[in-house]
All heavy atoms as an XYZ file, in Angstrom:
718
protein
N      62.466    -11.341    -21.070
C      61.682    -11.814    -19.959
C      60.864    -10.685    -19.337
O      59.756    -10.914    -18.917
C      62.647    -12.417    -18.939
C      62.014    -13.327    -17.982
S      62.016    -14.944    -18.698
C      61.591    -15.909    -17.419
N      61.390     -9.513    -19.301
C      60.684     -8.389    -18.721
C      59.414     -8.094    -19.507
O      58.386     -7.735    -18.938
C      61.578     -7.156    -18.678
N      59.470     -8.295    -20.824
C      58.286     -8.064    -21.644
C      57.215     -9.093    -21.322
O      56.024     -8.793    -21.297
C      58.650     -8.118    -23.122
N      57.609    -10.334    -21.083
C      56.666    -11.392    -20.718
C      55.998    -11.099    -19.395
O      54.802    -11.320    -19.219
N      56.768    -10.604    -18.438
C      56.194    -10.239    -17.132
C      55.228     -9.067    -17.287
O      54.183     -9.035    -16.650
C      57.318     -9.853    -16.154
C      58.183    -10.981    -15.740
C      57.592    -11.607    -14.521
C      58.600    -12.631    -14.000
N      58.003    -13.542    -13.102
N      55.582     -8.132    -18.133
C      54.729     -6.972    -18.344
C      53.406     -7.394    -18.961
O      52.336     -6.923    -18.555
C      55.436     -5.953    -19.268
O      56.692     -5.596    -18.685
C      54.596     -4.719    -19.453
N      53.454     -8.307    -19.931
C      52.227     -8.810    -20.554
C      51.402     -9.567    -19.533
O      50.175     -9.400    -19.446
C      52.562     -9.683    -21.778
C      51.320    -10.393    -22.290
C      53.205     -8.863    -22.875
N      52.072    -10.400    -18.729
C      51.342    -11.154    -17.688
C      50.666    -10.200    -16.710
O      49.512    -10.396    -16.328
C      52.315    -12.061    -16.914
C      52.530    -13.404    -17.534
C      53.433    -14.267    -16.658
O      53.195    -14.314    -15.419
O      54.351    -14.877    -17.211
N      51.376     -9.171    -16.315
C      50.809     -8.204    -15.367
C      49.635     -7.455    -16.015
O      48.632     -7.183    -15.360
C      51.887     -7.230    -14.891
C      52.901     -7.898    -13.969
S      54.178     -6.777    -13.391
C      53.252     -5.689    -12.362
N      49.774     -7.146    -17.299
C      48.692     -6.457    -18.006
C      47.471     -7.360    -18.095
O      46.331     -6.916    -17.913
C      49.153     -6.024    -19.394
N      47.678     -8.639    -18.390
C      46.566     -9.595    -18.464
C      45.918     -9.743    -17.094
O      44.685     -9.767    -16.978
C      47.058    -10.955    -19.013
C      46.001    -12.028    -18.836
C      47.450    -10.829    -20.480
N      46.723     -9.830    -16.045
C      46.175     -9.941    -14.690
C      45.374     -8.682    -14.340
O      44.299     -8.753    -13.748
C      47.296    -10.180    -13.675
C      47.858    -11.596    -13.743
S      49.296    -11.931    -12.688
C      48.963    -11.095    -11.190
N      45.898     -7.519    -14.708
C      45.187     -6.268    -14.458
C      43.866     -6.240    -15.217
O      42.840     -5.774    -14.702
N      43.902     -6.713    -16.464
C      42.685     -6.770    -17.279
C      41.669     -7.725    -16.668
O      40.478     -7.408    -16.592
C      43.026     -7.193    -18.707
C      41.882     -7.221    -19.707
C      41.200     -5.872    -19.801
C      42.372     -7.673    -21.072
N      42.128     -8.881    -16.203
C      41.221     -9.845    -15.553
C      40.609     -9.242    -14.292
O      39.411     -9.397    -14.026
C      41.969    -11.137    -15.214
C      42.240    -12.008    -16.411
C      42.947    -13.289    -15.991
C      43.215    -14.183    -17.191
N      43.914    -15.422    -16.817
N      41.432     -8.545    -13.512
C      40.932     -7.912    -12.293
C      39.906     -6.832    -12.642
O      38.858     -6.708    -11.991
C      42.080     -7.319    -11.486
N      40.192     -6.057    -13.687
C      39.264     -5.013    -14.106
C      37.955     -5.623    -14.583
O      36.868     -5.107    -14.290
C      39.896     -4.158    -15.205
N      38.026     -6.727    -15.328
C      36.812     -7.406    -15.790
C      36.010     -7.961    -14.620
O      34.785     -7.876    -14.601
C      37.168     -8.521    -16.780
C      37.592     -8.054    -18.173
C      38.062     -9.255    -19.006
C      36.464     -7.338    -18.874
N      36.716     -8.519    -13.629
C      36.028     -9.040    -12.443
C      35.331     -7.903    -11.702
O      34.176     -8.045    -11.259
C      37.014     -9.760    -11.527
N      36.027     -6.769    -11.580
C      35.408     -5.607    -10.921
C      34.197     -5.115    -11.704
O      33.171     -4.744    -11.124
C      36.421     -4.472    -10.765
C      37.442     -4.764     -9.690
O      37.195     -5.553     -8.788
N      38.598     -4.125     -9.788
N      34.313     -5.111    -13.017
C      33.196     -4.694    -13.859
C      32.012     -5.639    -13.696
O      30.861     -5.194    -13.564
C      33.628     -4.635    -15.327
C      32.553     -4.222    -16.330
C      32.019     -2.833    -16.009
C      33.105     -4.291    -17.753
N      32.262     -6.936    -13.697
C      31.183     -7.913    -13.501
C      30.521     -7.721    -12.139
O      29.288     -7.769    -12.026
C      31.729     -9.331    -13.630
C      32.046     -9.734    -15.059
C      32.668    -11.126    -15.154
O      32.936    -11.748    -14.099
O      32.867    -11.583    -16.280
N      31.335     -7.492    -11.115
C      30.772     -7.253     -9.778
C      29.918     -5.985     -9.767
O      28.838     -5.967     -9.178
C      31.878     -7.151     -8.731
C      32.503     -8.485     -8.426
O      31.894     -9.530     -8.638
N      33.734     -8.472     -7.948
N      30.414     -4.940    -10.416
C      29.654     -3.683    -10.467
C      28.334     -3.883    -11.203
O      27.289     -3.351    -10.794
C      30.486     -2.596    -11.138
N      28.357     -4.643    -12.284
C      27.130     -4.930    -13.035
C      26.156     -5.731    -12.179
O      24.956     -5.441    -12.144
C      27.462     -5.667    -14.347
C      28.159     -4.705    -15.319
C      26.205     -6.256    -14.980
C      28.727     -5.376    -16.554
N      26.684     -6.744    -11.470
C      25.827     -7.541    -10.584
C      25.177     -6.667     -9.513
O      23.979     -6.800     -9.224
C      26.629     -8.664     -9.932
C      27.014     -9.762    -10.906
O      26.411     -9.823    -12.008
O      27.925    -10.563    -10.580
N      25.978     -5.772     -8.915
C      25.447     -4.882     -7.876
C      24.371     -3.973     -8.474
O      23.317     -3.763     -7.875
C      26.588     -4.052     -7.237
C      26.037     -2.913     -6.392
C      27.485     -4.941     -6.403
N      24.631     -3.463     -9.666
C      23.665     -2.576    -10.329
C      22.358     -3.311    -10.614
O      21.270     -2.793    -10.359
C      24.270     -2.047    -11.630
C      23.357     -1.207    -12.468
C      23.048      0.117    -11.779
N      22.071      0.879    -12.496
C      22.334      1.943    -13.217
N      23.567      2.386    -13.308
N      21.366      2.578    -13.830
N      22.442     -4.538    -11.144
C      21.233     -5.323    -11.409
C      20.482     -5.618    -10.126
O      19.247     -5.569    -10.081
C      21.571     -6.620    -12.136
C      21.850     -6.453    -13.603
C      22.747     -7.302    -14.247
C      21.227     -5.479    -14.352
C      23.007     -7.164    -15.594
C      21.471     -5.332    -15.703
C      22.373     -6.178    -16.338
N      21.222     -5.923     -9.062
C      20.576     -6.218     -7.785
C      19.846     -4.979     -7.262
O      18.716     -5.066     -6.784
C      21.618     -6.689     -6.769
C      21.011     -7.159     -5.468
C      22.054     -7.751     -4.532
O      23.021     -8.356     -5.021
O      21.876     -7.592     -3.323
N      20.486     -3.818     -7.375
C      19.835     -2.576     -6.938
C      18.581     -2.301     -7.757
O      17.559     -1.881     -7.214
C      20.796     -1.404     -7.073
C      21.815     -1.333     -5.986
C      22.644     -0.084     -6.122
N      23.781     -0.115     -5.207
C      24.894      0.551     -5.379
N      25.033      1.328     -6.440
N      25.859      0.459     -4.503
N      18.674     -2.505     -9.069
C      17.505     -2.271     -9.920
C      16.379     -3.248     -9.582
O      15.213     -2.872     -9.566
C      17.897     -2.389    -11.394
C      18.686     -1.200    -11.888
C      19.064     -1.301    -13.356
O      18.537     -2.181    -14.067
O      19.893     -0.483    -13.791
N      16.737     -4.496     -9.299
C      15.725     -5.488     -8.923
C      15.092     -5.088     -7.590
O      13.874     -5.128     -7.436
C      16.360     -6.877     -8.837
C      15.360     -7.978     -8.550
C      15.963     -9.378     -8.575
N      17.158     -9.506     -7.754
C      18.397     -9.706     -8.237
N      18.597     -9.810     -9.522
N      19.427     -9.813     -7.424
N      15.939     -4.668     -6.639
C      15.409     -4.228     -5.353
C      14.504     -3.012     -5.524
O      13.437     -2.929     -4.910
C      16.547     -3.887     -4.387
C      17.317     -5.116     -3.919
O      16.824     -6.247     -4.125
O      18.421     -4.938     -3.351
N      14.928     -2.067     -6.364
C      14.124     -0.868     -6.607
C      12.803     -1.240     -7.261
O      11.754     -0.692     -6.925
C      14.886      0.131     -7.484
C      14.148      1.433     -7.693
C      13.896      2.186     -6.402
O      14.787      2.277     -5.556
N      12.700      2.698     -6.228
N      12.855     -2.203     -8.171
C      11.633     -2.661     -8.831
C      10.680     -3.280     -7.817
O       9.469     -3.044     -7.859
C      11.981     -3.672     -9.925
O      10.826     -4.196    -10.507
N      11.229     -4.049     -6.884
C      10.400     -4.651     -5.836
C       9.796     -3.570     -4.943
O       8.619     -3.648     -4.569
C      11.225     -5.636     -5.015
C      11.600     -6.899     -5.774
C      12.564     -7.803     -5.003
O      12.895     -7.480     -3.845
O      12.971     -8.819     -5.584
N      10.595     -2.560     -4.616
C      10.101     -1.455     -3.787
C       9.002     -0.707     -4.532
O       7.952     -0.380     -3.956
C      11.264     -0.497     -3.401
C      10.728      0.799     -2.810
C      12.206     -1.169     -2.429
N       9.224     -0.439     -5.815
C       8.204      0.247     -6.616
C       6.905     -0.563     -6.653
O       5.816      0.004     -6.536
C       8.701      0.487     -8.044
C       9.818      1.520     -8.116
O      10.003      2.269     -7.134
O      10.513      1.561     -9.158
N       7.030     -1.871     -6.811
C       5.843     -2.730     -6.809
C       5.124     -2.686     -5.478
O       3.887     -2.618     -5.425
N       5.885     -2.702     -4.404
C       5.283     -2.646     -3.063
C       4.590     -1.296     -2.852
O       3.493     -1.237     -2.284
C       6.353     -2.867     -1.993
C       5.810     -2.950     -0.584
C       4.882     -4.129     -0.350
O       4.975     -5.145     -1.059
O       4.037     -4.029      0.562
N       5.202     -0.228     -3.322
C       4.587      1.102     -3.202
C       3.272      1.140     -3.975
O       2.264      1.664     -3.485
C       5.560      2.201     -3.697
C       4.847      3.533     -3.869
C       6.723      2.355     -2.720
N       3.264      0.565     -5.174
C       2.015      0.520     -5.955
C       0.947     -0.280     -5.227
O      -0.222      0.114     -5.191
C       2.277     -0.088     -7.342
C       2.892      0.897     -8.320
C       2.882      0.348     -9.743
N       3.684     -0.859     -9.902
C       4.999     -0.888    -10.108
N       5.671      0.234    -10.176
N       5.631     -2.034    -10.245
N       1.338     -1.411     -4.608
C       0.367     -2.214     -3.861
C      -0.167     -1.449     -2.649
O      -1.366     -1.491     -2.344
C       0.994     -3.533     -3.425
C       1.121     -4.548     -4.552
C       1.563     -5.913     -4.051
N       2.913     -5.928     -3.521
C       4.027     -6.041     -4.252
N       3.941     -6.131     -5.564
N       5.210     -6.063     -3.684
N       0.718     -0.728     -1.963
C       0.287      0.054     -0.800
C      -0.690      1.149     -1.230
O      -1.711      1.385     -0.570
C       1.515      0.652     -0.062
C       1.091      1.718      0.933
C       2.293     -0.450      0.636
N      -0.392      1.813     -2.344
C      -1.302      2.854     -2.834
C      -2.659      2.255     -3.232
O      -3.704      2.854     -2.953
C      -0.690      3.602     -4.017
C       0.358      4.605     -3.627
N       0.118      5.656     -2.784
C       1.666      4.693     -3.960
C       1.208      6.355     -2.619
N       2.174      5.791     -3.326
N      -2.621      1.100     -3.864
C      -3.878      0.449     -4.243
C      -4.677      0.076     -2.997
O      -5.903      0.286     -2.937
C      -3.610     -0.779     -5.110
N      -3.988     -0.475     -1.983
C      -4.659     -0.825     -0.729
C      -5.234      0.420     -0.058
O      -6.351      0.407      0.451
C      -3.689     -1.517      0.238
C      -3.421     -2.962     -0.123
O      -4.149     -3.500     -0.985
O      -2.479     -3.546      0.442
N      -4.462      1.504     -0.069
C      -4.919      2.738      0.550
C      -6.169      3.256     -0.158
O      -7.131      3.663      0.488
C      -3.820      3.798      0.488
C      -4.206      5.062      1.226
C      -3.353      6.242      0.779
N      -3.883      7.468      1.268
C      -4.913      8.117      0.746
N      -5.538      7.633     -0.295
N      -5.334      9.256      1.255
N      -6.163      3.210     -1.471
C      -7.336      3.668     -2.226
C      -8.555      2.809     -1.914
O      -9.655      3.327     -1.701
C      -7.052      3.614     -3.725
O      -6.064      4.542     -4.073
N      -8.346      1.495     -1.867
C      -9.453      0.582     -1.568
C      -9.979      0.839     -0.156
O     -11.192      0.919      0.068
C      -8.980     -0.870     -1.712
C     -10.061     -1.901     -1.406
C      -9.517     -3.327     -1.463
N      -8.336     -3.557     -0.666
C      -8.326     -3.737      0.663
N      -9.454     -3.698      1.340
N      -7.190     -3.952      1.310
N      -9.056      0.991      0.801
C      -9.481      1.230      2.182
C     -10.188      2.579      2.323
O     -11.168      2.692      3.080
C      -8.274      1.164      3.120
C      -7.668     -0.225      3.298
C      -6.366     -0.134      4.076
C      -8.644     -1.160      3.981
N      -9.723      3.590      1.610
C     -10.388      4.895      1.657
C     -11.806      4.787      1.111
O     -12.746      5.369      1.672
C      -9.578      5.923      0.864
N     -11.964      4.027      0.039
C     -13.299      3.841     -0.539
C     -14.200      3.075      0.431
O     -15.364      3.449      0.638
C     -13.193      3.090     -1.861
C     -14.502      2.970     -2.586
C     -14.341      2.280     -3.933
O     -13.334      1.614     -4.187
N     -15.323      2.430     -4.798
N     -13.662      2.035      1.052
C     -14.453      1.274      2.028
C     -14.828      2.147      3.218
O     -15.945      2.048      3.738
C     -13.672      0.042      2.483
C     -13.568     -1.046      1.438
C     -12.721     -2.230      1.889
O     -12.347     -2.286      3.090
O     -12.434     -3.094      1.048
N     -13.907      3.007      3.646
C     -14.200      3.909      4.760
C     -15.316      4.878      4.389
O     -16.233      5.109      5.182
C     -12.939      4.683      5.154
C     -13.106      5.711      6.271
C     -13.575      5.040      7.558
C     -11.811      6.466      6.480
N     -15.247      5.419      3.185
C     -16.313      6.323      2.734
C     -17.664      5.615      2.728
O     -18.677      6.168      3.172
C     -16.008      6.857      1.332
C     -14.865      7.865      1.314
O     -14.505      8.374      2.400
O     -14.339      8.129      0.217
N     -17.677      4.374      2.232
C     -18.931      3.612      2.205
C     -19.430      3.330      3.616
O     -20.632      3.433      3.892
C     -18.727      2.296      1.445
C     -18.520      2.480     -0.041
C     -18.102      1.189     -0.733
O     -17.765      0.203     -0.086
N     -18.126      1.201     -2.058
N     -18.517      2.999      4.515
C     -18.907      2.726      5.907
C     -19.452      3.981      6.580
O     -20.432      3.920      7.326
C     -17.707      2.193      6.696
O     -17.318      0.940      6.209
N     -18.815      5.110      6.322
C     -19.313      6.362      6.896
C     -20.700      6.694      6.355
O     -21.567      7.157      7.105
C     -18.340      7.507      6.597
C     -17.063      7.434      7.412
C     -16.059      8.505      7.030
O     -16.145      9.071      5.913
O     -15.168      8.764      7.857
N     -20.917      6.446      5.068
C     -22.233      6.688      4.486
C     -23.275      5.807      5.160
O     -24.358      6.265      5.540
C     -22.210      6.433      2.970
C     -23.553      6.537      2.333
C     -24.102      7.778      2.050
C     -24.293      5.392      2.028
C     -25.360      7.884      1.463
C     -25.542      5.486      1.447
C     -26.075      6.731      1.164
N     -22.937      4.507      5.316
C     -23.872      3.584      5.971
C     -24.139      4.005      7.418
O     -25.281      3.934      7.888
C     -23.329      2.159      5.923
C     -23.591      1.473      4.608
C     -23.225     -0.008      4.670
N     -22.293     -0.246      3.592
C     -21.065     -0.718      3.705
N     -20.602     -1.070      4.874
N     -20.289     -0.860      2.669
N     -23.096      4.410      8.123
C     -23.258      4.833      9.517
C     -24.166      6.054      9.603
O     -25.047      6.127     10.478
C     -21.899      5.130     10.141
N     -23.970      6.998      8.700
C     -24.828      8.189      8.690
C     -26.277      7.811      8.380
O     -27.214      8.335      8.993
C     -24.318      9.217      7.675
C     -23.028      9.867      8.115
O     -22.719      9.920      9.298
N     -22.261     10.359      7.162
N     -26.442      6.912      7.427
C     -27.801      6.466      7.061
C     -28.455      5.757      8.248
O     -29.634      5.991      8.543
C     -27.737      5.546      5.839
C     -29.069      5.068      5.362
C     -29.893      6.192      4.759
N     -31.188      5.663      4.382
C     -32.330      6.159      4.799
N     -32.361      7.222      5.561
N     -33.459      5.616      4.431
N     -27.726      4.891      8.926
C     -28.270      4.203     10.105
C     -28.638      5.201     11.200
O     -29.653      5.029     11.888
C     -27.263      3.181     10.640
C     -27.104      1.903      9.825
C     -25.944      1.072     10.360
C     -28.387      1.086      9.840
N     -27.814      6.219     11.348
C     -28.110      7.246     12.340
C     -29.430      7.949     12.010
O     -30.266      8.184     12.890
C     -26.963      8.269     12.352
C     -26.679      8.866     13.704
C     -25.427      9.713     13.668
O     -24.328      9.147     13.533
O     -25.576     10.945     13.747
N     -29.628      8.262     10.739
C     -30.874      8.902     10.304
C     -32.065      7.985     10.550
O     -33.114      8.424     11.051
C     -30.800      9.257      8.815
C     -29.827     10.361      8.482
C     -29.636     10.528      6.982
O     -30.406      9.931      6.193
O     -28.706     11.251      6.596
N     -31.921      6.717     10.187
C     -33.002      5.751     10.384
C     -33.289      5.594     11.873
O     -34.460      5.532     12.289
C     -32.647      4.402      9.721
C     -33.615      3.307     10.144
C     -32.614      4.537      8.207
N     -32.271      5.557     12.680
C     -32.432      5.421     14.124
C     -33.219      6.605     14.687
O     -34.131      6.423     15.506
C     -31.058      5.325     14.789
C     -31.157      5.025     16.263
O     -32.074      4.342     16.712
N     -30.200      5.532     17.027
N     -32.880      7.806     14.245
C     -33.624      8.984     14.709
C     -35.096      8.907     14.290
O     -35.993      9.226     15.068
C     -32.984     10.263     14.155
C     -31.783     10.724     14.939
C     -31.404     12.148     14.577
N     -30.967     12.286     13.195
C     -29.711     12.160     12.781
N     -28.762     11.887     13.663
N     -29.409     12.323     11.519
N     -35.350      8.466     13.061
C     -36.734      8.350     12.568
C     -37.509      7.307     13.363
O     -38.663      7.531     13.751
C     -36.736      8.020     11.072
C     -38.109      7.844     10.471
C     -38.965      9.104     10.527
O     -38.419     10.220     10.671
O     -40.200      8.977     10.410
N     -36.878      6.163     13.626
C     -37.540      5.109     14.414
C     -37.831      5.632     15.818
O     -38.921      5.414     16.367
C     -36.671      3.831     14.449
C     -37.158      2.854     15.513
C     -36.631      3.167     13.087
N     -36.857      6.311     16.390
C     -37.045      6.857     17.730
C     -38.203      7.869     17.745
O     -39.047      7.851     18.648
C     -35.749      7.532     18.176
O     -35.829      7.926     19.502
N     -38.268      8.730     16.740
C     -39.359      9.706     16.643
C     -40.711      9.005     16.535
O     -41.673      9.363     17.210
C     -39.137     10.613     15.423
C     -40.145     11.748     15.313
C     -40.032     12.470     13.988
N     -40.382     11.632     12.847
C     -41.621     11.298     12.485
N     -42.653     11.689     13.209
N     -41.850     10.560     11.428
N     -40.762      7.954     15.719
C     -42.022      7.223     15.542
C     -42.427      6.498     16.824
O     -43.620      6.425     17.148
C     -41.902      6.219     14.394
C     -41.874      6.887     13.038
C     -41.789      5.884     11.928
N     -41.692      6.525     10.627
C     -41.761      5.874      9.489
N     -41.921      4.551      9.478
N     -41.667      6.525      8.353
N     -41.449      5.956     17.552
C     -41.768      5.292     18.824
C     -42.337      6.287     19.827
O     -43.306      5.984     20.540
C     -40.524      4.613     19.410
C     -40.103      3.294     18.765
C     -38.770      2.832     19.323
C     -41.172      2.232     19.003
N     -41.743      7.460     19.885
C     -42.252      8.487     20.803
C     -43.684      8.850     20.411
O     -44.572      8.943     21.264
C     -41.329      9.727     20.798
C     -41.992     10.912     21.492
C     -39.993      9.394     21.444
N     -43.935      9.017     19.116
C     -45.284      9.340     18.644
C     -46.260      8.227     19.001
O     -47.379      8.479     19.480
C     -45.273      9.572     17.113
O     -44.372     10.633     16.816
C     -46.651      9.920     16.599
N     -45.839      6.969     18.805
C     -46.706      5.825     19.119
C     -46.985      5.775     20.615
O     -48.132      5.525     21.029
C     -46.055      4.529     18.649
N     -45.966      6.010     21.436
C     -46.177      5.981     22.887
C     -47.116      7.100     23.321
O     -47.990      6.904     24.175
C     -44.833      6.092     23.626
C     -44.006      4.838     23.498
S     -42.402      4.769     24.370
C     -41.957      6.404     24.695
N     -46.980      8.257     22.745
C     -47.862      9.373     23.086
C     -49.293      9.070     22.656
O     -50.253      9.361     23.375
C     -47.370     10.664     22.411
C     -46.112     11.209     23.034
C     -45.530     12.377     22.256
O     -46.014     12.686     21.143
O     -44.556     12.965     22.763
N     -49.451      8.425     21.500
C     -50.795      8.052     21.033
C     -51.408      7.031     21.982
O     -52.589      7.132     22.340
C     -50.711      7.490     19.593
O     -50.119      8.483     18.751
C     -52.084      7.116     19.082
N     -50.639      6.045     22.381
C     -51.141      4.997     23.303
C     -51.531      5.641     24.628
O     -52.593      5.324     25.194
C     -50.089      3.898     23.502
C     -49.927      3.097     22.194
C     -50.444      2.972     24.655
C     -48.745      2.129     22.196
N     -50.711      6.555     25.150
C     -51.048      7.233     26.409
C     -52.331      8.023     26.276
O     -53.187      8.028     27.178
C     -49.900      8.168     26.825
C     -48.800      7.477     27.514
C     -47.831      8.479     28.171
N     -46.586      7.796     28.439
C     -45.409      8.107     27.938
N     -45.281      9.127     27.146
N     -44.357      7.400     28.241
N     -52.478      8.688     25.146
C     -53.681      9.504     24.933
C     -54.919      8.607     24.881
O     -55.964      8.970     25.450
C     -53.548     10.288     23.631
N     -54.790      7.424     24.247
C     -55.923      6.494     24.156
C     -56.227      5.952     25.543
O     -57.410      5.832     25.945
C     -55.624      5.371     23.162
C     -56.644      4.245     23.281
C     -55.570      5.909     21.740
N     -55.209      5.602     26.309
C     -55.425      5.041     27.650
C     -56.007      6.088     28.619
O     -56.730      5.736     29.553
C     -54.124      4.480     28.197
C     -53.594      3.219     27.506
C     -52.263      2.818     28.090
C     -54.571      2.069     27.626
N     -55.636      7.336     28.426
C     -56.124      8.382     29.330
C     -57.587      8.712     29.094
O     -58.241      9.303     29.936
C     -55.293      9.666     29.163
C     -53.925      9.518     29.794
O     -53.733      8.601     30.624
O     -53.009     10.314     29.448
N     -58.174      8.307     27.997
C     -59.562      8.620     27.705
C     -60.470      7.776     28.489
O     -60.803      7.044     29.112
C     -59.872      8.412     26.235
C     -59.235      9.453     25.398
C     -59.699      9.290     23.998
N     -58.865     10.108     23.127
C     -58.850     10.022     21.851
N     -59.624      9.182     21.230
N     -58.105     10.791     21.129
């Protein structure tokens, strides 16, 4: 009878070890899935950052160009006003 109990205890220990192994595997897969999701999110954030940096560069270029055009228009208006004054003063 003692041998039967020993075998039963060994089988129970083996079942417990298998259950622990399955749980460890499940936890490992879950961590890998979570890490994969984090990696994907990091890639999306980097892609968004690159896109936003490019859009910012384009916006800064446009703003600088508008500033240049604004200065030119302002210069031409001053010239036109001075010409009109000179014509009126004659």
